C-alpha positions in Angstrom: 10.7 -113.1 -46.5 11.2 -113.8 -42.9 8.5 -113.3 -40.3 10.5 -110.4 -38.7 10.9 -108.5 -42.0 7.3 -109.0 -42.8 6.3 -107.7 -39.4 8.5 -104.7 -39.8 7.0 -104.0 -43.2 3.5 -104.2 -41.9 4.4 -101.9 -39.0 6.0 -99.4 -41.4 2.8 -99.3 -43.5 0.7 -98.9 -40.4 2.8 -95.9 -39.2 2.7 -94.4 -42.7 -1.1 -94.7 -42.7 -1.3 -93.0 -39.3 1.0 -90.2 -40.4 -1.0 -89.6 -43.6 -4.3 -89.8 -41.7 -3.0 -87.2 -39.1 -1.9 -84.9 -41.9 -5.3 -85.2 -43.6 -7.1 -84.7 -40.3 -5.2 -81.5 -39.9 -6.4 -80.1 -43.2 -10.0 -81.3 -42.4 -9.9 -79.3 -39.1 -10.2 -76.0 -40.9 -13.7 -76.5 -42.3 -14.7 -78.4 -39.2 -13.7 -75.4 -37.1 -15.8 -73.1 -39.3 -18.8 -75.4 -38.9 -18.3 -75.6 -35.1 -18.0 -71.9 -34.8 -21.2 -71.3 -36.8 -23.1 -73.8 -34.8 -22.0 -72.6 -31.4 -21.6 -68.9 -32.2 -18.2 -68.9 -30.6 -15.7 -67.0 -32.8 -18.4 -66.3 -35.3 -17.0 -64.2 -38.1 -20.1 -62.0 -38.4 -20.0 -61.1 -34.7 -16.3 -60.4 -35.0 -17.0 -58.1 -38.0 -19.7 -56.3 -36.1 -17.3 -55.7 -33.2 -14.6 -54.4 -35.6 -17.1 -52.0 -37.2 -18.0 -50.8 -33.7 -14.3 -50.2 -32.9 -13.8 -48.3 -36.1 -16.7 -46.1 -35.3 -15.2 -45.4 -31.9 -11.8 -44.6 -33.4 -13.5 -41.9 -35.6 -14.5 -39.9 -32.6 -12.8 -36.6 -32.0 -9.4 -36.8 -30.5 -10.3 -35.1 -27.2 -12.7 -38.0 -26.4 -10.3 -40.8 -27.3 -7.1 -39.7 -25.6 -6.8 -41.6 -22.3 -3.1 -41.0 -22.0 -3.7 -37.2 -21.8 -6.1 -37.7 -18.9 -3.5 -39.9 -17.2 -0.7 -37.4 -17.6 -3.0 -34.6 -16.3 -3.5 -36.5 -13.0 0.3 -36.8 -12.4 1.6 -34.1 -10.0 4.2 -31.7 -11.4 6.8 -32.7 -8.8 6.6 -36.4 -9.9 7.8 -35.5 -13.4 
């Protein structure tokens, strides 16, 4: 085998190894992201769940308290409509 073909073959295998490594790193990022979030507290699932529970509690309030559009329409003068 000539030196040029051997160099091409070596370069091909290096590029394949880089592509496979990048693909594997992409899969490894999912658990790494979870660990990073739990360590730093950023994007923590428990905090997000607590916020969601708080939003659900606000949504269960009576309709007259949770209707900002009605208040907005009441402020518009009749002639503007």
